[in-house]
C-alpha positions in Angstrom: -16.3 -15.0 1.4 -17.4 -11.3 1.9 -20.1 -10.4 4.6 -20.7 -6.8 3.0 -24.6 -7.0 2.4 -25.2 -4.3 5.1 -22.8 -1.5 3.5 -24.5 -2.3 0.0 -28.0 -1.9 1.8 -26.8 1.6 2.6 -25.9 2.3 -0.6 -29.5 0.9 -2.0 -30.9 3.2 0.6 -29.3 6.5 -0.3 -29.5 5.8 -4.2 -32.8 4.2 -5.1 -36.5 3.5 -3.9 -36.2 0.3 -5.7 -34.3 -2.7 -5.6 -34.7 -3.6 -9.4 -32.6 -1.2 -11.3 -29.5 -1.6 -9.3 -30.0 -5.2 -9.4 -30.2 -4.8 -13.4 -27.0 -2.4 -13.3 -25.1 -5.8 -11.5 -26.2 -7.9 -14.0 -25.2 -5.9 -17.1 -21.9 -5.1 -15.4 -21.4 -9.2 -14.9 -23.1 -10.2 -11.7 -24.9 -13.7 -12.1 -26.7 -13.8 -8.7 -30.6 -13.9 -8.7 -32.5 -10.7 -7.2 -33.8 -13.4 -3.9 -29.6 -14.0 -3.7 -29.1 -10.1 -3.8 -31.8 -9.5 -0.9 -30.3 -12.4 1.2 -27.1 -10.8 0.8 -28.3 -7.3 1.7 -29.7 -9.2 4.9 -26.3 -10.5 5.8 -28.1 -14.1 5.6 -25.5 -15.4 2.9 -21.7 -14.0 2.2 -20.5 -13.5 -1.3 -17.4 -13.9 -3.0 -15.5 -10.8 -3.1 -15.8 -10.5 -6.7 -19.4 -10.8 -6.7 -19.7 -7.9 -4.0 -17.2 -5.9 -6.1 -19.5 -6.0 -9.1 -22.7 -4.9 -6.7 -20.7 -2.3 -5.0 -19.5 -1.0 -8.8 -23.3 -1.2 -9.9 -24.4 1.3 -6.9 -21.6 3.2 -7.0 -22.2 4.4 -10.8 -25.7 4.9 -9.8 -24.6 7.0 -6.9 -22.3 9.4 -9.1 -24.8 9.7 -11.5 -27.2 11.0 -9.1 -24.5 13.2 -7.3 -24.8 11.8 -4.1 -21.4 12.5 -2.8 -21.5 8.7 -1.4 -19.6 5.7 -2.5 -20.1 1.8 -1.3 -17.1 0.0 -0.4 -15.2 -2.8 -2.2 -14.3 -5.8 -0.4 -10.9 -5.0 -0.2 -12.0 -1.8 2.0 -14.2 -4.1 4.1 -11.4 -6.9 4.1 -8.1 -5.7 3.7 
């Protein structure tokens, strides 16, 4: 299990004011967690599979690139080598 919600939360804080658009992007990329489950992960209340973390990280990274923020969220391999 990956416990990288805090890293995703940092990317979220930089990239958007709302959780809904990144969650929709996450689902569009194949993520299957509900919005309330994402909130629990961001609050480090639960762990996710490395794959689900990476899908969420990809969604946030795409948003950060679109906004030219110069920040990328770490993938699971970078958090738990």
